[in-house]
Backbone as numpy.savetxt, mean C-alpha at the origin, in Angstrom:
# Nx Ny Nz CAx CAy CAz Cx Cy Cz
1.16 -46.72 28.21 0.33 -45.53 28.21 1.20 -44.28 28.21
2.33 -44.35 28.87 3.21 -43.21 28.97 3.82 -42.85 27.62
4.11 -43.89 26.80 4.66 -43.64 25.47 3.64 -42.96 24.57
2.38 -43.37 24.70 1.32 -42.76 23.88 1.10 -41.29 24.24
1.15 -40.97 25.51 0.94 -39.58 25.90 2.12 -38.70 25.49
3.32 -39.26 25.50 4.49 -38.51 25.04 4.41 -38.26 23.54
3.98 -39.29 22.80 3.83 -39.13 21.35 2.72 -38.14 21.03
1.64 -38.17 21.79 0.54 -37.24 21.56 0.97 -35.81 21.87
1.77 -35.62 22.91 2.26 -34.29 23.26 3.21 -33.77 22.18
4.05 -34.67 21.67 4.97 -34.28 20.59 4.19 -33.89 19.34
3.19 -34.70 18.99 2.38 -34.39 17.81 1.62 -33.09 17.98
1.10 -32.85 19.18 0.37 -31.61 19.44 1.29 -30.40 19.34
2.52 -30.53 19.83 3.44 -29.40 19.75 3.88 -29.15 18.31
4.05 -30.20 17.51 4.40 -30.02 16.10 3.26 -29.34 15.35
2.05 -29.80 15.59 0.89 -29.20 14.93 0.72 -27.75 15.38
0.91 -27.49 16.66 0.82 -26.11 17.15 1.86 -25.22 16.52
3.08 -25.72 16.38 4.14 -24.94 15.72 3.83 -24.67 14.26
3.24 -25.66 13.60 2.87 -25.46 12.19 1.77 -24.41 12.06
0.82 -24.43 12.97 -0.27 -23.44 12.93 0.28 -22.04 13.17
1.19 -21.91 14.12 1.79 -20.60 14.39 2.61 -20.14 13.19
3.39 -21.04 12.61 4.18 -20.70 11.41 3.29 -20.29 10.26
2.20 -21.02 10.05 1.25 -20.68 8.99 0.64 -19.31 9.24
0.30 -19.01 10.49 -0.27 -17.71 10.83 0.69 -16.57 10.55
1.98 -16.78 10.89 2.98 -15.74 10.65 3.15 -15.50 9.15
3.21 -16.57 8.37 3.34 -16.43 6.92 2.11 -15.73 6.34
0.93 -16.08 6.82 -0.31 -15.47 6.32 -0.34 -13.97 6.63
0.04 -13.58 7.83 0.07 -12.16 8.19 1.11 -11.42 7.34
2.25 -12.04 7.09 3.28 -11.41 6.26 2.78 -11.20 4.83
2.08 -12.18 4.28 1.55 -12.04 2.93 0.49 -10.95 2.87
-0.37 -10.89 3.89 -1.41 -9.85 3.91 -0.78 -8.47 4.04
0.24 -8.33 4.88 0.90 -7.03 5.05 1.59 -6.61 3.75
2.22 -7.55 3.07 2.87 -7.24 1.80 1.85 -6.81 0.75
0.72 -7.50 0.71 -0.34 -7.15 -0.25 -0.87 -5.74 0.02
-1.11 -5.42 1.28 -1.61 -4.08 1.61 -0.56 -3.04 1.24
0.70 -3.31 1.48 1.77 -2.37 1.14 1.83 -2.12 -0.36
1.74 -3.21 -1.14 1.78 -3.08 -2.61 0.59 -2.24 -3.10
-0.61 -2.58 -2.64 -1.78 -1.82 -3.09 -1.75 -0.39 -2.58
-1.18 -0.14 -1.41 -1.05 1.23 -0.89 -0.22 2.06 -1.88
0.89 1.49 -2.34 1.75 2.22 -3.29 1.03 2.44 -4.62
0.26 1.47 -5.07 -0.49 1.63 -6.32 -1.52 2.73 -6.18
-2.27 2.76 -5.07 -3.27 3.79 -4.86 -2.63 5.17 -4.80
-1.50 5.31 -4.13 -0.84 6.61 -4.03 -0.36 7.06 -5.41
0.21 6.16 -6.19 0.68 6.54 -7.53 -0.48 6.88 -8.45
-1.65 6.30 -8.21 -2.82 6.61 -9.02 -3.48 7.91 -8.59
-3.08 8.44 -7.43 -3.65 9.70 -6.97 -4.72 9.53 -5.91
-4.99 8.32 -5.51 -5.97 8.06 -4.46 -5.30 8.10 -3.09
-6.11 8.07 -2.05 -5.60 7.93 -0.70 -5.12 6.49 -0.52
-3.92 6.33 0.00 -3.34 5.00 0.15 -4.11 4.11 1.10
-4.88 4.71 2.00 -5.63 3.91 2.98 -6.70 3.05 2.32
-7.02 3.31 1.06 -7.97 2.43 0.36 -7.42 1.01 0.24
-6.13 0.85 0.38 -5.53 -0.49 0.31 -5.99 -1.35 1.48
-6.43 -0.74 2.56 -6.90 -1.51 3.71 -8.20 -2.25 3.41
-8.86 -1.91 2.30 -10.05 -2.67 1.89 -9.71 -4.13 1.60
-8.44 -4.40 1.30 -8.02 -5.78 1.06 -8.20 -6.66 2.28
-8.29 -6.07 3.45 -8.43 -6.84 4.67 -9.86 -7.31 4.92
-10.81 -6.80 4.14 -12.20 -7.25 4.27 -12.30 -8.62 3.59
-12.68 -9.64 4.33 -12.71 -10.98 3.74 -13.75 -11.10 2.62
-13.36 -11.79 1.58 -14.29 -12.09 0.50 -14.36 -11.01 -0.56
-14.95 -9.87 -0.25 -15.21 -8.85 -1.26 -14.17 -7.74 -1.28
-13.30 -7.65 -0.30 -12.32 -6.56 -0.22 -11.41 -6.47 -1.43
-10.71 -7.54 -1.78 -9.85 -7.47 -2.96 -10.62 -7.20 -4.26
-11.83 -7.70 -4.35 -12.65 -7.44 -5.53 -13.00 -5.95 -5.63
-13.36 -5.34 -4.52 -13.69 -3.91 -4.51 -12.46 -3.09 -4.90
-11.29 -3.46 -4.39 -10.06 -2.75 -4.72 -9.77 -2.83 -6.21
-9.92 -4.02 -6.78 -9.66 -4.17 -8.22 -10.67 -3.39 -9.06
-11.92 -3.35 -8.63 -12.93 -2.59 -9.37 -12.62 -1.10 -9.31
-12.21 -0.60 -8.14 -11.86 0.82 -8.03 -10.70 1.15 -8.95
-9.68 0.32 -8.96 -8.51 0.60 -9.79 -8.79 0.41 -11.27
-9.62 -0.55 -11.62 -9.86 -0.85 -13.04 -10.86 0.11 -13.68
-11.92 0.46 -12.96 -12.99 1.21 -13.59 -13.15 2.64 -13.07
-12.45 2.99 -12.00 -12.57 4.33 -11.46 -11.73 5.33 -12.23
-12.12 6.59 -12.17 -11.34 7.66 -12.80 -10.23 8.03 -11.83
-8.99 7.85 -12.26 -7.85 8.12 -11.39 -7.63 9.62 -11.28
-7.44 10.14 -10.07 -7.17 11.57 -9.92 -5.93 12.03 -10.68
-4.95 11.17 -10.84 -3.75 11.54 -11.58 -4.08 11.77 -13.05
-5.09 11.08 -13.59 -5.51 11.30 -14.97 -6.15 12.68 -15.13
-6.92 13.11 -14.13 -7.52 14.44 -14.17 -6.43 15.51 -14.17
-5.43 15.33 -13.33 -4.33 16.30 -13.27 -3.57 16.33 -14.58
-3.32 15.17 -15.18 -2.62 15.11 -16.45 -3.43 15.77 -17.55
-4.74 15.55 -17.57 -5.59 16.18 -18.58 -5.58 17.70 -18.43
-5.59 18.18 -17.18 -5.56 19.63 -16.95 -4.23 20.22 -17.41
-3.13 19.52 -17.17 -1.83 20.02 -17.60 -1.71 20.02 -19.12
-2.25 18.99 -19.76 -2.21 18.94 -21.22 -3.08 20.01 -21.85
-4.16 20.39 -21.16 -5.05 21.42 -21.69 -4.50 22.82 -21.42
-3.44 22.92 -20.65 -2.85 24.23 -20.37 -3.50 24.93 -19.20
-4.24 24.23 -18.40 -4.87 24.85 -17.23 -3.79 25.17 -16.20
-4.02 26.21 -15.42 -3.02 26.55 -14.40 -2.96 25.49 -13.31
-1.80 25.37 -12.71 -1.62 24.41 -11.63 -2.37 24.89 -10.40
-2.86 23.97 -9.61 -3.61 24.32 -8.42 -2.71 24.78 -7.28
-1.52 24.27 -7.19 -0.62 24.59 -6.09 0.22 25.82 -6.39
1.03 26.26 -5.44 1.89 27.42 -5.67 3.00 27.08 -6.65
3.45 28.07 -7.36 4.53 27.88 -8.33 5.85 27.72 -7.58
6.72 26.84 -8.04 8.02 26.71 -7.40 8.89 27.92 -7.69
9.85 28.23 -6.81 10.69 29.39 -7.06 11.56 29.17 -8.28
11.84 30.26 -8.98 12.68 30.19 -10.17 14.14 29.99 -9.81
14.99 29.88 -10.81 16.42 29.68 -10.53 17.02 30.94 -9.92
18.03 30.75 -9.09 18.71 31.87 -8.45 19.64 32.53 -9.47
19.75 33.87 -9.42 20.68 34.53 -10.33 22.12 34.17 -9.99
23.01 34.24 -10.97 24.40 33.87 -10.69 25.02 34.80 -9.66
25.89 34.26 -8.85 26.61 35.04 -7.87 25.90 35.13 -6.53
24.75 34.52 -6.37 24.06 34.57 -5.09 24.48 33.38 -4.23
24.22 33.50 -2.97 24.61 32.43 -2.06 23.68 31.22 -2.23
24.12 30.12 -1.70 23.33 28.89 -1.79 22.07 29.03 -0.95
22.19 29.63 0.22 21.07 29.80 1.12 20.52 31.23 0.97
19.35 31.40 0.37 18.81 32.77 0.23 18.47 33.34 1.60
18.63 34.64 1.73 18.39 35.30 3.01 16.96 35.79 3.14
16.21 35.82 2.09 14.85 36.34 2.19 13.85 35.32 2.61
């Protein structure tokens, strides 16, 4: 009886270790997926937090793909405005410094 309980304890610890290992790998894959989609959303002009929709079981990844595939990307609107010659919404960057001035402007 003692040998059976030792074997059962060993089997239980192996199975427990496998479950923990599987959980760690699963969390790592989910974190990587959210990170990848976060970068895609930011480059498309959306808020990166939309990538967290991937964490919704079942429909989350489908919703993310539909938004990216069929939604109008804000970066496309900005590109269309620039191609049409519309003024930029933000402030204009400073022009080049005249020759002979210091690296750090005093004004």
